[in-house]
C-alpha positions as CSV (number, residue, x, y, z in Angstrom):
1,X,25.6,-44.6,-39.3
2,X,27.5,-41.7,-37.3
3,X,29.8,-41.3,-40.1
4,X,27.1,-40.8,-42.9
5,X,25.8,-37.8,-40.2
6,X,29.0,-36.1,-41.1
7,X,30.0,-37.4,-44.4
8,X,26.6,-37.3,-46.1
9,X,25.8,-33.8,-46.0
10,X,29.6,-32.7,-46.9
11,X,29.1,-35.3,-50.2
12,X,25.8,-33.1,-50.8
13,X,28.2,-29.5,-50.3
14,X,30.7,-30.6,-52.4
15,X,28.1,-31.9,-55.0
16,X,26.2,-28.4,-55.3
17,X,29.1,-27.2,-55.7
18,X,30.0,-29.0,-59.3
19,X,26.1,-29.7,-60.4
20,X,24.1,-27.1,-60.9
21,X,20.2,-26.8,-62.0
22,X,18.6,-24.0,-63.2
23,X,14.4,-23.8,-61.9
24,X,11.7,-21.2,-62.7
25,X,9.9,-19.7,-59.3
26,X,7.5,-17.5,-57.9
27,X,9.0,-16.4,-54.7
28,X,6.6,-15.5,-52.0
29,X,9.1,-14.3,-49.1
30,X,12.5,-13.3,-49.0
31,X,14.1,-12.1,-45.5
32,X,18.1,-10.9,-45.5
33,X,19.3,-12.4,-41.7
34,X,22.1,-13.2,-39.9
35,X,21.9,-16.5,-37.9
36,X,22.0,-16.7,-34.4
37,X,25.7,-17.1,-33.3
38,X,26.9,-15.2,-35.6
39,X,29.5,-11.9,-34.9
40,X,29.2,-8.6,-35.5
41,X,32.4,-8.7,-37.5
42,X,32.2,-9.1,-41.4
43,X,30.3,-12.8,-41.2
44,X,30.1,-15.2,-44.7
45,X,27.2,-16.3,-42.3
46,X,24.9,-13.8,-43.7
47,X,22.0,-15.3,-46.0
48,X,18.7,-14.4,-47.8
49,X,16.0,-16.8,-47.0
50,X,13.8,-17.3,-50.0
51,X,10.2,-18.8,-50.3
52,X,8.9,-19.9,-53.1
53,X,5.6,-21.3,-54.5
54,X,6.6,-23.8,-56.9
55,X,10.1,-24.6,-54.9
56,X,10.0,-24.5,-51.8
57,X,12.9,-23.1,-49.5
58,X,15.7,-21.5,-51.0
59,X,19.2,-20.2,-49.4
60,X,21.2,-17.5,-50.8
61,X,25.2,-16.9,-48.9
62,X,26.9,-16.6,-52.0
63,X,28.0,-13.1,-52.0
64,X,25.6,-11.7,-48.9
65,X,27.1,-9.8,-46.7
66,X,25.8,-7.6,-43.9
67,X,26.1,-4.3,-46.2
68,X,23.6,-5.6,-49.0
69,X,21.7,-8.5,-47.4
70,X,18.6,-6.8,-47.0
71,X,19.0,-4.8,-50.7
72,X,19.1,-8.5,-52.4
73,X,16.1,-9.9,-50.7
74,X,14.4,-6.5,-52.1
75,X,15.3,-7.5,-54.9
76,X,13.2,-10.7,-55.3
77,X,9.8,-9.5,-55.4
78,X,6.4,-11.4,-53.9
79,X,4.6,-12.2,-56.6
80,X,6.9,-11.9,-59.6
81,X,8.9,-14.8,-61.3
82,X,12.9,-15.7,-60.9
83,X,14.8,-18.1,-62.2
84,X,17.9,-19.3,-59.9
85,X,20.6,-21.3,-60.9
86,X,20.7,-23.8,-57.5
87,X,22.8,-26.7,-56.0
88,X,21.1,-30.2,-57.7
89,X,21.8,-32.3,-55.0
90,X,20.5,-30.5,-52.0
91,X,17.0,-29.9,-54.6
92,X,17.0,-33.8,-55.5
93,X,16.8,-34.0,-51.7
94,X,14.4,-31.2,-50.3
95,X,12.4,-33.8,-48.8
96,X,15.0,-34.5,-46.4
97,X,14.6,-30.9,-45.3
98,X,17.5,-29.7,-47.5
99,X,17.5,-26.2,-48.8
100,X,19.1,-25.8,-52.5
101,X,21.9,-23.2,-52.1
102,X,21.4,-20.4,-54.8
103,X,24.5,-19.7,-56.7
104,X,22.3,-16.7,-58.8
105,X,19.6,-15.5,-59.8
106,X,17.5,-13.8,-62.6
107,X,13.9,-12.1,-63.0
108,X,11.7,-13.7,-65.4
109,X,10.2,-10.9,-67.9
């Protein structure tokens, strides 16, 4: 059982990297942040948390850094529809509090 706690999320991350799914969602909020505990140096921990009406919470870390996180969050305009390329395994496991990683996004319309 203990090994599943460590191995399970690793398998999901590996699967997410190779299995992408495209979903269309309406953004309700997007916030750039650096989680607590990150250092002041350039950190790979910067991210944009995206809340959507139909697709729940999504996490954009790919290509995000301290200098662009707020600008990227501002691009994700509340009430607008976007097409998101996300990790398929995490998407299926949202019921288990998994947050799908976003690999790319594009405004619809």
